[in-house]
N, C-alpha and C positions, 0 to 999 in steps of 0.2 A: 605315529600317534600313540599316546599312552595316557591312561586314566586311572586314578586311584580314588575309590569311594570308600567311605566308612559307613557301615550299616550297624546300628545299635539294636540290641534286643535284650530282654531280661537276663538271658543266659550267656550271651557272648557279644563281643565286639568283633566285627568281621571287616577285614581290609579286602576289598574287591579290586583286583588288578585286571586291567583290560588292555590288550594291545601287545606291543613288542617290549619285552623286558631286556632293554639294552642300555648302555651308557648314553646319556647322562641320567636316565631315569632310575638307575639302580641306586644312586646316591639319595634320590628323593624317597624311594621305597624304604631305605634304611632309616632315614629321618622320620618318616611317618610311622614306621614300626616302633621306634623309641618313644615317640610322643603318644601313640595309641596305647602303649603298655601302662601308662599312668592312670590312676583312678579307675581301675577295673572293678573294684568292689566285689571281688570273688568271681567275676565272669571270666570266661575263656577268651583268649585272643586268637583268632583264626585268620589265616591268609588264604583267600579264595583265588585260585589260579585258573578257574574254569574257562575264562575268556582271554587267557594269555595265548598269543599266536606264535611267539618266537621267544626263545630264551638263549641269550648270547653267553659267552664265557663269563663276562662280567655279571650277567644275570644269575648264572650258576653260583658264582662266588657270593653274591648277595643272599641267595636262598640258603646256601650253606651256613652263612653267618647267622641268619634268622633261625635256622634249625639248631645251631649251637646255643642260641639264646632261648630255646624252648618253644619256638613257633610250632603251631599245629596247622596243617595244610588241608585244603580240600581242592580237588581238581577234577577235570573231565578230560578224557582223551588219553590215548595210549602213550604218546610221546611225553607229555608232562608227567604222567605217572612214572614212566621209565626214568626220567631225569631225577625226580625226587628219590626213587629207590637207589639210583647210582650215588647220589649225594649222601644218602643215609649210610650206605655201605662204606663209602670213603671215610665218613666220620667215625664209624666203628673201628676202622683200621688204624686211625690216628692214635698215638699214645696220649 
């Protein structure tokens, strides 16, 4: 099971992801990310991974793509934080 919610506030638009970030949901996350980036009117776009329970290899690729496109993340849990740090390090090593 996977759920994507969009929470609007004056300062940000937050994509709240819940469940297992695996294929085929990764494609949906990428699509929602692109659409959510429109008409921000100066607000931040944040991806909330606090309720993600599993991140597959496809999920890591999607997060890396979002990171490349400037996504800001918030999360809870040591494992999710570790995955994000590893992805950020890998991005810095790429030419």
